[in-house]
C-alpha angles and dihedrals in degrees: 000000000000089000092053091048091051091051092046092050092047092051091047090050092050092048092050092048093048092051092050096054119101117251116254089214111107129201108236116221109225115206118192106215090198089071091059093045095050118112091238092058094044093048093052099045111073137147087261095060103022107042134067091233100159114102144070122313123191138184146127113258122203118266128199096213104024141044093267143306111262101213132190121182120184116195113201142175121297089034091287125152140186119201125193124186134181121189103223120218094024122122091238107049098176121157111251109205127189132168140182139114134312130211133207126235120239092264092056093232105093131056129203120208096223099203096047129093117245131309085055104136130104129189107224117225135164103302092337141089118207112209107226130213127251092280094048096256128136113259112246136191133046095334097046093106090054091065096067131105114199124212116245 
């Protein structure tokens, strides 16, 4: 009788343990790529509404008559900005600071620093601002990488 009790307890223990274990079956998440490629999705997801663009961006932009223009642009709430530039290699290396507001283009991917002289547009990417030319186009060629401000 003791042997039957021992077997019954062992079986009960195994049944309880088996029922407590997590299932190895996983629920697969199915993502339909067509949703993300649709025009409706693309039109609604822009730098303006999809990126954490506020913050401080720094870099050294090319300069025709100096070693470079150390540039800092801080984008803040209420579409405010502060821009600081230092002309490197000049006798007088004072910090020139301006501030004001920026506005977004219709596509939601480019900002214009409203109180700045042209070129005053930046294409907004993930943790990066691309300084644009006088016509608002990305700078291409060998110096393209020099026209970037990286987010701190």
